[in-house]
C-alpha positions as CSV (number, residue, x, y, z in Angstrom):
1,M,-21.9,-13.5,10.4
2,R,-23.9,-11.1,12.5
3,G,-22.1,-8.0,13.6
4,Q,-19.3,-8.1,11.0
5,L,-20.1,-4.7,9.6
6,D,-20.4,-3.0,13.0
7,Y,-16.8,-1.9,13.0
8,F,-16.4,-0.6,9.5
9,P,-15.0,1.7,8.5
10,T,-12.2,1.2,11.0
11,W,-8.8,2.7,11.7
12,R,-6.0,0.1,11.0
13,T,-3.1,1.1,13.3
14,S,-0.7,-1.3,11.6
15,Q,-1.5,0.3,8.2
16,Q,-2.1,3.8,9.4
17,S,-5.2,4.2,7.3
18,V,-9.0,3.8,7.4
19,W,-10.3,0.6,5.9
20,D,-13.8,0.1,4.6
21,I,-15.4,-3.3,4.3
22,R,-14.3,-3.7,0.7
23,K,-10.7,-3.1,1.5
24,R,-11.0,-5.8,4.3
25,F,-12.5,-8.2,1.7
26,Q,-9.6,-7.6,-0.6
27,W,-7.0,-8.2,2.2
28,C,-8.7,-11.4,3.0
29,Q,-8.3,-12.5,-0.6
30,V,-4.5,-11.8,-0.3
31,A,-4.3,-13.7,3.0
32,I,-5.7,-16.9,1.5
33,W,-3.8,-16.5,-1.8
34,A,-7.0,-16.2,-3.8
35,D,-7.3,-14.5,-7.2
36,D,-7.3,-10.7,-6.9
37,L,-10.5,-9.0,-7.7
38,P,-10.8,-5.3,-8.6
39,P,-12.1,-3.0,-5.8
40,D,-15.4,-2.4,-7.6
41,A,-16.0,-6.2,-8.3
42,P,-19.7,-7.1,-8.0
43,E,-18.7,-10.1,-5.7
44,Y,-17.7,-7.6,-3.0
45,G,-21.0,-5.8,-3.4
46,D,-22.9,-9.1,-3.0
47,L,-20.9,-9.9,0.1
48,E,-21.5,-6.4,1.5
49,L,-25.3,-6.7,0.9
50,Y,-25.4,-10.1,2.5
51,L,-23.6,-8.9,5.6
52,A,-25.8,-5.8,5.8
53,R,-28.9,-8.0,5.6
54,Q,-27.5,-10.1,8.5
55,N,-27.1,-7.0,10.6
56,A,-30.7,-5.8,9.9
57,G,-32.4,-4.9,13.2
58,Q,-29.3,-5.1,15.3
59,K,-28.2,-2.2,17.6
60,L,-25.8,0.2,15.7
61,S,-22.3,0.2,17.0
62,V,-19.5,2.8,16.8
63,L,-16.5,2.8,14.5
64,G,-13.7,0.6,15.5
65,I,-9.9,0.6,15.9
66,R,-8.0,-2.5,14.8
67,H,-4.3,-3.3,15.2
């Protein structure tokens, strides 16, 4: 899980938009046919905090570009 937040927000060339980590979480829900959660769902906040804790102490990276 380490390093997962390094590239967010990121520019998605296929979508022509900037994605933050919560939008990526939502897209993953769609890809696995899971129940939709609202963008402000506490579960996304919990995931974001968990990933941020995993990145604690790591070198900061720059924003990314994804296709």
